[in-house]
C-alpha positions, 0 to 999 in steps of 0.5 A: 711375377717371380715367387720367392722359394720360401713363398712357394714352399709355404704354398706347398705345405698349406696344400699338401692334402690337395696335392696328395689327392691330385697324386691319387687321381693321377694313378687311378684316372683311366680313360680320356678327358671326359672320363677324367671329368667324372673322377674330378667331380667325385674327388674335387667337388663332392669329396674335397669341395675344392671347387663347385659343380658349376665351377668345374663345368665352367673350367671344362667348357673353357678348356674345350675352347683351347688346344691341348690336353683338356683334362690336364688344363682343367685339373691345372685350373683347380690348382690355380683356383686354390693356390695361384700359379705356383700350386697350378704348376705343381698340380700339373707336374704331379698329374702328368709325371706318373703316366709320363714315367710309365710310358717312357719306361715302356719305350725302354722295355719294348726295346729290350724285351724284343716286343714280347706280349705283355701277359700282365696287360690282361689285368686291364681287361675290364678297364675299358668298360669301366672307363665307359661307366665313369664317362656315362656317370659324368654325362649323367651328372653334367646333364643334371647341372647344365641342361635345364630348358628346351634350348639346352636340351636341343643343343645337347642332342644335336651336339651328341649326334654331330660329335658321334658322326664326326668324332675324329674331325679335329675342329668339331669340338670348338665349332660346336662350342662356339655355335652353342654359345652363339645360340643361347646368346640370341636372347638378351631378355634375361641377365642384365649387364652390370658395369665392369671395370677393365683389367690389365692383361698379363701377356707373359705366357702368350708371348712365351708360347709364341716365341717357343713355337717360332724358335722350335720351327726355326731351330729344327729347320736350321739344324736340318739344313746344317746337319747339326748333331742336335738335329733330331732332338730339336726336330722332336721338340718342334713336332711334339710342341706343334701337336700340343699347340694345335690339337683340339679334341684330345687323344682321338685327334692327337692319334692321326696327327702323330701317325701322319707325322711319324709313320705315314710321311716317312714312307715317302721316298722323296721326303727321306731323300730331302731329309734323311734324318727325319724321325720315323716310328714303325707302325708296330711301335706306334700302335703298341704305344697307343694301346699301352696309354689306353691301359694306364691311368693319367693323361692320354697325351703322355703317349708323347713320352713313349713316342719321344723315347722310341724316336731317339732309341737308335742313338743310345739309351741316354738319347732315348731318355732325352727323347722321353723328357722332350716328348713330355715337356713339349706336349704339355707345355703349350697346354699350360701356357695357354690355359694360364694366360687365357683363364684370367681373361676368360674369368673377367669376360664371363662377368659380362652378360653376353658371355654368361648367357653363352655359357648355357650353350657351351655347357650343353654342348659339353654334355652332348660331347660326353654322351657321344663319347660314351656311345663311341667308346661302347661301339669300339668295345663291342665291335670286336667282341663276341656276345659273352664279352658284350654281356660282360662289358655291359655288366661292368659298365652298369656296375661302375655307374651304380657304384658311383651313383649309389655308394660313397666308394672313392674312384681309386678303390673302384679302379682297384676293384676292377684291376683285381677282377681282371687279375683273378680272371687271368 
């Protein structure tokens, strides 16, 4: 339903302090979605009390069932709970804008700087282990909330092992979540079902999602066959919108999908002959972009802003800027449409005893995923390090966990402390 401009303005004015907190979160939330969850818990649960611990865990579990950027979807739902669709949209924009602008600007910097090494990036040297510390704390907090009996403990352990072993397998996350919900639903002795009246479903968002998906594919193919001037921007939109619509598991799954589309496929002579205008990104540019996005705060999916700019850089600065905009819009739009469509349905369904019982297993799986992600990231930190860096990284991880556990320091200040430490160590 259309919201008049004056009502939108009223909603924004009423929630200025919340939007300010979202902005501070957007410029300090380093790491992937599991690390972002711990920062959300500290800011929006313990400090501001916008949502409860249980609500945040339910939001996160629900978003794990959907494709797209899970931390973005979770934060969008916090805005939705506070102020409906209008505030949810502004929450989404404020969250993605800083990282997307940085990554888009970096595509220009990379192009006009001759790809010289960035000495300034050394200030981020402790952000990796700090992110692991945030993630470990999030797993600790989630464990206290969600794991409270034998079956949830078993589900958590098996989910952690399965996730660690198959971390880059796209379907491991939804499969584990479905299995976890199924297992805790085998017993129906508790939580009696109450009568619930059915509610009308609003189909607007899902229809818009499906129509855009279809039009993007058709438009890209028609423009390719007819060699339209807009062929490359349309192809970029179709590629990126498809990523945002089909990726389960966050940036770790987005990486191989983008690599296959923009790097590996473009090395095929047959494909180049059939489609000479195909979007191609060099390996160096691809790895540089993914390295940069790990060093800045905000959603990992903002790497699409960089890839979009690089994809259209050969057509001039204005087209490169358009590529950054297309990459940003196309990667996050599916996440927003899906979460705002399915959440009201999920909110109604969770009132049923069957769904409520399933949430026990789903939340236990999420804890297992967070634990596995913690150890997986620690593995990546330690593989290429000597023993001095191993000890130093371990110290940073423990210090981050201790600051979160035993002090009331806000997340932005903790991040600033480790950035300052990195700067002093240059």
